C-alpha positions in Angstrom: -26.8 226.5 55.9 -23.5 227.8 57.3 -21.5 224.8 56.1 -22.6 225.5 52.5 -21.2 229.0 52.5 -17.8 230.1 51.3 -18.0 233.2 53.6 -19.8 233.6 56.9 -21.4 236.7 58.3 -18.2 238.2 59.7 -15.8 237.0 57.0 -14.2 239.5 54.6 -13.9 237.9 51.2 -10.7 238.1 49.2 -10.5 241.2 47.0 -11.4 239.5 43.7 -14.4 237.7 45.2 -15.4 240.7 47.3 -15.8 242.7 44.0 -17.6 239.8 42.3 -20.1 239.4 45.2 -20.6 243.1 45.6 -21.3 243.4 41.8 -24.0 240.7 42.0 -25.7 242.5 44.8 -25.5 245.8 42.8 -27.0 244.1 39.7 -29.9 242.9 41.8 -30.6 246.1 43.8 -30.0 248.8 41.2 -32.9 247.7 38.9 -35.2 247.5 41.9 -34.4 251.0 43.0 -34.9 252.3 39.4 -38.3 250.5 39.1 -39.6 251.6 42.5 -38.4 255.2 41.9 -39.7 255.2 38.3 -43.2 254.1 39.4 -43.5 256.9 41.9 -41.7 259.5 39.7 -44.3 258.8 36.9 -47.0 259.8 39.4 -45.4 263.1 40.3 -43.6 264.4 37.1 -43.8 264.6 33.4 -40.4 266.2 32.9 -37.6 263.6 32.4 -35.1 265.7 34.4 -37.3 265.8 37.4 -37.8 262.0 37.1 -34.1 261.5 36.9 -33.4 263.7 39.9 -36.0 261.8 41.9 -34.2 258.5 41.2 -30.8 260.1 42.0 -32.1 260.9 45.5 -33.2 257.3 46.0 -29.8 255.9 45.0 -28.0 258.3 47.3 -30.3 257.6 50.3 -30.3 253.8 49.8 -26.5 253.8 49.5 -26.1 255.7 52.8 -28.7 253.5 54.4 -27.1 250.3 53.3 -23.7 251.2 54.6 -25.1 252.4 57.9 -27.2 249.2 58.4 -24.1 247.0 57.6 -21.9 248.8 60.1 -24.2 249.9 63.0 -27.7 248.8 62.2 -28.9 245.2 61.8 -25.3 244.2 60.6 -26.8 241.6 58.2 -26.5 241.1 54.4 -29.8 242.8 53.5 -30.4 245.5 51.0 -32.8 248.4 51.4 -35.1 249.9 48.7 -38.3 251.7 48.0 -41.2 250.3 50.1 -44.0 248.9 47.9 -46.5 249.6 50.7 -45.6 253.3 50.6 -46.3 253.4 46.8 -49.9 252.6 47.8 -49.9 255.5 50.3 -48.5 257.9 47.9 -50.9 256.9 45.1 -53.9 257.2 47.4 -52.9 260.8 48.5 -51.7 262.4 45.3 -54.5 265.0 45.5 -53.2 266.2 48.8 -49.9 267.4 47.2 -46.3 266.4 47.4 -45.5 268.5 50.5 -48.2 266.8 52.5 -47.2 263.3 51.4 -43.5 263.7 52.2 -44.2 265.6 55.4 -46.2 262.5 56.5 -43.3 260.2 55.5 -40.8 262.2 57.5 -43.0 262.2 60.6 -43.6 258.5 60.3 -39.9 257.9 60.0 -39.3 259.7 63.3 -42.1 257.7 64.9 -40.7 254.4 63.6 -37.2 255.1 65.0 -38.7 256.1 68.3 -40.8 253.0 68.6 -37.9 250.8 67.6 -35.4 252.3 70.0 -38.0 252.1 72.9 -38.9 248.5 72.1 -42.5 249.3 71.3 -42.5 247.4 68.0 -42.9 244.1 69.8 -46.7 244.5 69.9 -46.7 244.2 66.1 -45.7 240.5 66.4 -49.0 239.8 68.2 -51.1 241.9 65.9 -49.7 240.5 62.6 -50.4 236.8 62.8 -49.7 234.3 59.9 -53.2 235.1 58.5 -52.6 238.8 58.6 -49.2 238.7 57.1 -50.4 236.4 54.3 -53.3 238.8 53.5 -50.9 241.8 53.8 -48.6 240.4 51.1 -51.6 239.7 48.8 -53.1 243.1 49.5 -49.9 244.9 48.5 -49.8 242.9 45.2 -53.5 243.5 44.3 -53.6 247.1 45.4 -50.8 248.0 43.0 -52.5 246.5 39.9 -54.2 249.8 38.9 -50.7 251.4 38.7 -49.6 248.7 36.3 -52.7 249.1 34.2 -52.2 252.8 34.0 -48.6 252.3 32.8 -49.7 249.7 30.2 -52.5 251.8 28.7 -50.7 255.2 28.9 -50.0 255.4 25.1 -51.6 254.4 21.8 -50.0 250.9 22.0 -52.2 249.8 24.9 -53.4 246.5 23.5 -49.9 245.6 22.3 -48.5 246.6 25.7 -50.8 244.2 27.6 -49.9 241.2 25.5 -46.2 242.3 25.5 -46.2 242.3 29.3 -47.8 238.8 29.4 -45.3 237.5 26.9 -42.3 239.0 28.6 -43.2 237.7 32.1 -44.0 234.2 30.7 -40.6 234.2 28.8 -38.8 235.1 32.0 -40.6 232.4 33.9 -39.5 229.9 31.3 -35.9 231.2 31.2 -35.7 231.1 35.0 -36.9 227.5 35.1 -34.5 226.4 32.4 -31.4 228.4 33.5 -31.3 228.5 37.3 -28.4 231.0 37.3 -30.7 233.7 35.8 -33.1 233.8 38.7 -31.0 236.1 40.9 -30.6 238.6 38.0 -34.1 238.2 36.5 -35.0 241.8 36.9 -31.9 243.1 35.2 -32.5 240.7 32.2 -36.2 241.8 32.1 -35.1 245.4 31.8 -32.4 244.8 29.2 -34.2 242.2 27.0 -37.6 243.8 27.3 -36.3 247.3 26.3 -34.4 245.8 23.4 -37.5 244.0 22.0 -39.8 247.0 22.6 -37.5 249.5 21.0 -36.9 247.2 18.0 -40.7 247.1 17.4 -41.2 250.9 18.1 -37.8 252.4 17.1 -39.3 255.9 17.0 -39.7 255.9 20.8 -35.9 255.5 21.0 -34.7 257.7 18.2 -37.1 260.5 19.3 -35.4 260.7 22.7 -33.8 264.0 23.6 -30.9 263.9 26.0 -31.4 266.7 28.5 -28.7 268.7 30.3 -28.3 267.0 33.6 -26.4 268.3 36.6 -24.6 265.6 38.5 -25.0 267.6 41.8 -28.5 268.7 40.9 -30.3 266.5 43.4 -28.5 268.2 46.3 -30.2 271.5 45.2 -33.6 270.1 45.9 -33.6 268.4 49.3 -35.7 271.0 50.9 -39.2 270.1 52.0 -42.0 272.6 52.5 -43.8 271.2 55.4 -47.6 270.7 55.0 -49.4 268.7 57.7 -52.7 267.0 57.3 -54.0 264.5 60.0 -56.1 262.4 57.6 -53.1 261.8 55.3 -50.8 261.1 58.3 -53.3 258.5 59.6 -53.2 256.6 56.2 -49.4 256.7 56.2 -49.3 255.5 59.8 -51.2 252.4 58.8 -48.8 251.9 55.8 -45.9 252.2 58.2 -47.4 249.4 60.4 -47.1 247.2 57.4 -43.6 248.5 56.6 -42.4 247.8 60.2 -43.7 244.2 59.9 -41.9 243.8 56.6 -38.7 245.2 58.1 -38.8 243.1 61.2 -39.6 239.9 59.2 -36.7 240.6 56.8 -34.2 241.0 59.6 -35.5 238.0 61.6 -35.5 235.6 58.6 -32.1 236.6 57.4 -30.6 236.4 60.9 -32.0 232.9 61.2 -30.5 231.8 57.8 -27.0 233.1 58.6 -27.1 231.9 62.2 -26.7 235.4 63.6 -26.9 236.0 67.3 -28.7 238.8 69.2 -31.7 238.9 66.8 -33.7 241.2 69.1 -30.8 243.7 69.2 -30.4 243.5 65.4 -34.1 244.2 64.9 -34.1 247.1 67.3 -31.1 248.8 65.6 -32.1 247.8 62.1 -35.7 249.2 62.3 -34.4 252.4 64.0 -32.1 253.0 61.1 -34.9 252.3 58.7 -37.0 254.9 60.5 -34.1 257.4 60.3 -33.7 256.6 56.5 -37.4 257.3 56.0 -37.0 260.7 57.8 -34.3 261.6 55.4 -36.3 260.4 52.5 -39.2 262.6 53.5 -37.0 265.6 53.8 -35.6 264.9 50.4 -39.1 264.4 49.0 -38.7 260.8 47.9 -40.3 257.5 48.9 -39.1 255.8 52.1 -37.1 252.6 52.3 -37.5 249.2 53.8 -35.2 246.1 54.2 -36.0 243.7 51.4 -36.9 240.0 51.9 -35.0 238.9 48.8 -31.6 238.6 50.6 -31.8 234.8 51.4 -32.1 234.0 47.7 -29.0 236.1 46.9 -27.1 234.5 49.8 -27.8 231.1 48.3 -26.8 232.2 44.8 -23.5 233.8 45.9 -22.8 231.3 48.7 -21.7 234.2 50.8 -23.4 235.8 53.8 -20.6 238.2 54.4 -22.0 241.6 55.4 -18.8 243.3 54.4 -19.4 242.4 50.7 -22.3 244.9 50.7 -20.2 247.9 51.7 -18.8 248.3 48.2 -22.4 247.9 46.9 -23.4 250.8 49.1 -20.6 253.1 47.8 -21.5 252.1 44.2 -25.1 253.2 44.8 -23.9 256.5 46.1 -21.5 256.9 43.1 -24.4 256.2 40.6 -26.4 259.0 42.2 -23.7 261.4 40.9 -24.0 260.2 37.4 -27.5 261.1 36.3 -26.8 260.2 32.7 -26.7 256.5 33.8 -30.0 256.9 35.6 -31.4 258.9 32.7 -30.9 255.9 30.3 -32.6 253.7 32.8 -35.4 256.3 33.2 -36.3 256.1 29.5 -37.1 252.4 29.7 -40.5 252.0 28.1 -43.4 252.1 30.6 -44.6 248.7 29.2 -41.3 247.2 30.3 -41.4 248.8 33.7 -45.0 247.5 34.1 -43.9 244.0 33.0 -41.1 243.9 35.6 -43.4 245.3 38.3 -45.9 242.5 37.4 -43.0 240.0 37.7 -42.2 241.3 41.2 -45.8 241.2 42.3 -46.0 237.6 41.1 -43.1 236.8 43.4 -44.9 238.6 46.2 -48.0 236.5 45.6 -45.9 233.3 45.5 -44.3 234.2 48.9 -47.8 234.9 50.3 -49.2 231.6 49.1 -46.2 229.7 50.4 -46.7 231.3 53.8 -50.4 230.6 53.8 -51.7 228.0 56.2 -55.3 227.8 55.4 -56.4 225.0 57.7 -60.0 226.0 58.0 -62.8 227.9 56.2 -62.3 230.6 58.9 -58.7 231.3 57.8 -59.8 231.3 54.2 -62.4 234.0 55.0 -59.9 236.1 57.0 -57.5 236.1 54.0 -59.9 236.0 51.1 -62.6 238.5 52.0 -60.3 241.6 52.5 -58.5 240.7 49.3 -61.8 240.6 47.3 -62.9 243.9 48.9 -59.5 245.5 48.1 -59.8 244.5 44.4 -63.4 245.8 44.3 -62.3 249.2 45.7 -59.3 249.4 43.3 -61.6 249.4 40.3 -64.4 251.6 41.5 -64.5 254.6 39.1 -63.2 257.8 40.7 -66.4 259.6 40.0 -68.1 257.6 42.7 -66.1 259.5 45.3 -66.4 262.9 43.8 -68.9 264.3 46.3 -67.4 262.5 49.3 -65.5 264.7 51.9 -61.7 264.3 51.3 -61.0 262.7 54.7 -63.5 260.0 54.0 -62.5 259.7 50.3 -58.8 259.2 51.3 -59.9 256.3 53.5 -62.7 254.7 51.4 -60.8 254.8 48.1 -57.6 253.4 49.6 -58.0 249.7 48.8 -54.9 248.6 50.8 -56.0 250.5 53.9 -59.5 249.1 53.8 -58.1 245.6 53.2 -55.6 245.7 56.1 -58.2 247.0 58.5 -60.7 244.3 57.5 -58.2 241.5 58.0 -57.2 242.8 61.4 -60.9 243.1 62.3 -61.6 239.6 61.2 -58.5 238.0 62.7 -58.6 239.7 66.1 -62.2 240.8 66.7 -64.8 238.8 64.8 -63.1 235.4 64.6 -60.8 236.2 67.5 -63.8 236.2 69.9 -64.7 232.6 68.9 -61.1 231.5 69.5 -61.1 233.0 73.0 -64.4 231.4 73.8 -63.2 228.0 72.8 -60.3 228.4 75.2 
C-alpha cells in the first residue's frame, strides 16, 4: 500500500495538507466520541449540564491519549475513543453505583498497563482464535441492542422513531454506495442530516431547548472519584477488559501491517500500556475508558496519508473542544432517535467486519459462533423481573448477555470442541 500514499508513516505533510488531513480525522473521531459519550451519559444523568460535562471529559482524555500514543505509544495513525465493550459493562452494573463502576475501570486500567509492560498480554492471542474474535464482534453488536431500543422508545414518538431509524440507516447505505467520498464521514452526515430532518418534523423539541449556563473549566472541578470496590463488579469488568485488550492489540497490529511499520511487538507493548493508563485516568475522572479504534485503515485509504504527525493537531483540537462546552452542548441535544440510528449504523459495520472475518468451514465453527450469540440475544430480552430475587452477584453475571456469551464461546472453542481437536492430533 505504501506506493499509493502521498505521505508515509514518518512523513510530515505540508502545512496546508497537514491541516486538511487533521481536519478529516477530527470530523471522523469527534462524532464517535459524542455518540459513545452520549450513550453512557444518558444512562447516568438527566441533567443536560452533567451530560455535557461528561462528554467534555471524554474529549479531554481522548485528546491527551491520542497525542501520547502518536509520540511515545504505538506511534501509528490510530484514533482512540470510548470502548463499546465497556458500555456493556457499565450498563450491566448501573445498580452498583457510579463510584463502583469507575473504581473498577481505574483498577482495570492499572492492570492492563501492567500486563502490557510485562508482556503478559501475549497469552490473549492464543485464547482469542478467529472463531472467538468473530463471536466477540457479534456479541458486542447484539448485546448493545437493548440500549438502542431504550433510546428509540424513550418518548411518545416511539413508533415513528423506529421507522425513522430504519429509513435514516437505509438512506445512508444508499448514499455511501452512490457517493464513495461520503463513507469516511458517514457518521457526521448522519448526525447533521438526521437531526435536521427530525427537528423539521418535531420543531418543538428544538425550540423548547433551554441553553444552560456552562462553565468551560467545569469538568476540571469534577475529576474526583470516591472509591467503592466490589469484587463481583470488578470481575465483570476484567472480562470486558480482556475483550478490550484484544481489540486494542488487533487495531495496532492491523494498522502496523497496512503502513508497513516495523517493531510491531514493541508498538503493541507501548500502545496497550498507554491505553491502560488512559483507562486509569478515565476511571479517576468518572468516564468510560478508551480503546484504539479499528477504523483507521479506512481513513488512511481515504486521505492517502499514513503520517502519524497529521493526528497531532487532531489531538490538540479534541482538547480545545473540551474547553468549549457550548459546542458539545449543541451536539448533546441531538435527538435520541438520531443517536440510536447512528449507533445502529456503527453496529451494522461491526457485524459486517465480524462476518468478513468469519471462516465457518464446518458445523463445529458455526456452533461455536452461533450458540453464544443466540444465548446472548435471549438474555438481553429476558424481563428484569426474572432476576429480582436472585442475589446481586449472580444477577450481575446471569443478566449480562455479553459476559455469558464470551464465556460460552471460550468454553466451546477451547474446552468442548477443543478436546476433539486435541484428540484428532
